[in-house]
Structure formats: structure tokens, C-alpha cells
Phi, psi and omega in degrees: 000129174265107179274041189291334182279350175046038181223192183288342191248107180296157166279142179298158177287165181312321177307333177293330179296334174270347183236078182295139180275113185286344173273352177299124175174224188218136180280162173311341183263000185092013188259144177292133181228140179223178176259018178282108182214147177308315189290352179276343188285127180289143182308310179308339181265350183296318181295333171298313176295325173300308179302320181294317186290322173301322187287316178293322172310316182291343180268339177156136186293342188260026178250123178277150186227129182224154171244148182212177181082203185296330178296317180293335177259002178076018184259359185288151176247144183292138174071346182248343189252157173271161175250111186254115181249146177228143175233155176236112181112342179277129177301150184299323175297319180294316176301324177290318179293318176297326180293319177296311180301311186286330174298320181287314182298312185262027183294342177279346181257331185216164178290317181199157171249119183250116173251118184257143179250125172234175180230156181301328177298344178287347183252009188253141175109170179253017174272169190299327186290313184291319183299317180290331176295317176297317179300323179290316179295323179294311193251354189242351190245151176237121182287127180255321181197170178074184184305136183268104185266343193257343182295329183284347186281146186280157168298145182250143181287147176279083188220192181289328178299321174288322178301308179300321179297324181284319193223011174299355175271010184309320179292328176300315179294321180300312183291328178296306185303324182292321184285322177300319183295318184294329180275004177096018179298141185301114184306323183298313177292325181290317182301327183285318172299313173305311186296318184292322185282325176294319178291334173294318178294322177299319179309310180301312176308303185299325185290318179294314184295323187262358182057040175232204175205123176211150168237013177287121179294313180303309177308310181298314181301314179299316185292313182295332171297330174286328178279320178234075181314326183295345178264005185302307180301317180292325180286330175293316172307311178304312184296324174301308179297325177299331183275354182090008183279150175084183175214071181297131180268176184305317183298319182294320179293318181300311184296325171305313178299325184278340185252266190291328176290320179292335180285314176304309174313312184293321181289326174298310177304326183281317191267328187237317176112161181247168179288147174294146170302147191302325178297342176272346183290000000 
């Protein structure tokens, strides 16, 4: 699980990049729609979900468990897909232990079981981060057990507020990536994280520009290359890095930070807006 967003809403695993949700989009009234539904979950994955919910219940009845990603949309493939689970109220140490335990037990059924940990406070407040978390919970998660926190949430519009809630922290990440590179972070690992987050932000740019809704990186990269042709080659590079292809060195990552990343941050700031610094919330 890549917790690149450092908020209550985890980022989907790499598997989701290959398994586009064909139902994701926008309703005629402008509401976000996805294919995440309980009846979409394929039977072979249910033993994994049952084991996860049993383990979480043993930790406390007030902990919510959700599934999201390709399993929730019915696009998962046996032995090749990740099972992405999201909990609200489970301590991070427990989620890490459960990730290891379930990934080991069910390695013949899936590539990995990822259990992310969030807290109820992640969804409270009128700031962008909490708003994005509520959008994620309402439209991308399928409730499995524990308190049902998302049914009472309203449907959310596919608009700049939702796009900002998901990726308005892109400038903060850019600063962090630059600092990590300076400290000697492995450029290969950094390039993958950088690419996936930046292309997720590009999906927000495409959604607002085209008055639609997508979180699909490949679709977004192709469309943004049409909107901003000078970035076409760079977005292809980001797609390759996001797939773990190539072997970018520190200089290549630094050039990306100065070039395509800075451009995406600037476009996002201009078109959608960035999160306020935490001290101002």
C-alpha cells in the first residue's frame, strides 16, 4: 500500500493502474459515480475479506472495514491483483501486522493484501483534506463491517472541490520529494512515488478541464498530452516510472522536479487550487 497521500484516504495500489474501472465517471446531474459495489466483489476474494473482518472485529467492534480498488469494482484478477482494505479506527501497527499476515496466508489467491489505517478525525472539518477523505469514503469504498460511516454522507459533485480534496497537497509532496532526493533517497523508489502522485493530480486537472471525472492515470496522461502538448513526452516518462520501468538516476528525478512536476503543481494551483498550510486550518 502506498500511503503517498498521508491523509485518511489511501492511494490505490499499483494494480489499480492496470485495472481501470469502466463505470467511473459523472452522472447527468454532475455527481461522481464509480463501480464500487458489494455485488461487484467476486466470490474467490470473499474468504480474504471475511478473514480480514474477523481479525479486525477481534481488535474492536467500533472499527470500520472497507474494501476499495479493483476488488470493489469487480475488476480484480486472481493471483495478479492486490486486495486493498481500508480501516477506520484500527491502529497503524495492527494494520501493518494484518497486512503481513493476510498477504502470507492468501498469497495463492492475490498478489498482496493491503490494510490501510485511518481515524475518524480524518473526516471531520471543512478543510480540503477532510473533504477529499469523505469523497473517497462515499464513492470508492464498499463497507464490510463495523460502524457504517459512509452511507450518511451525501453524493459528491465531480468538481474542483473534489479534485482539490484528492490532490491539493501536490505542492507539499513536491517539496518533500526534493528534500528526500537531497538526503539521498533512492531515486528509483522516489521516481515511482512521484510519478503516481503527479499523474493522479493530472487526472484531477483533466476532470476539471473536461467537466468529467477520472482517477485513471493512463487516461489522464493521454488527455493532458492533448491539452498541454509540450508535456506529452514527460507524461509518458511519468507513466513508465509509475509502472516501475527504467532506472532513473538522481539527475533525472531532479530534472523532473524542476520541469514536469513544477508545471503540474503550477497548473493545479491555477486551475484547481492547493490545500492551505496546516497551520492555517
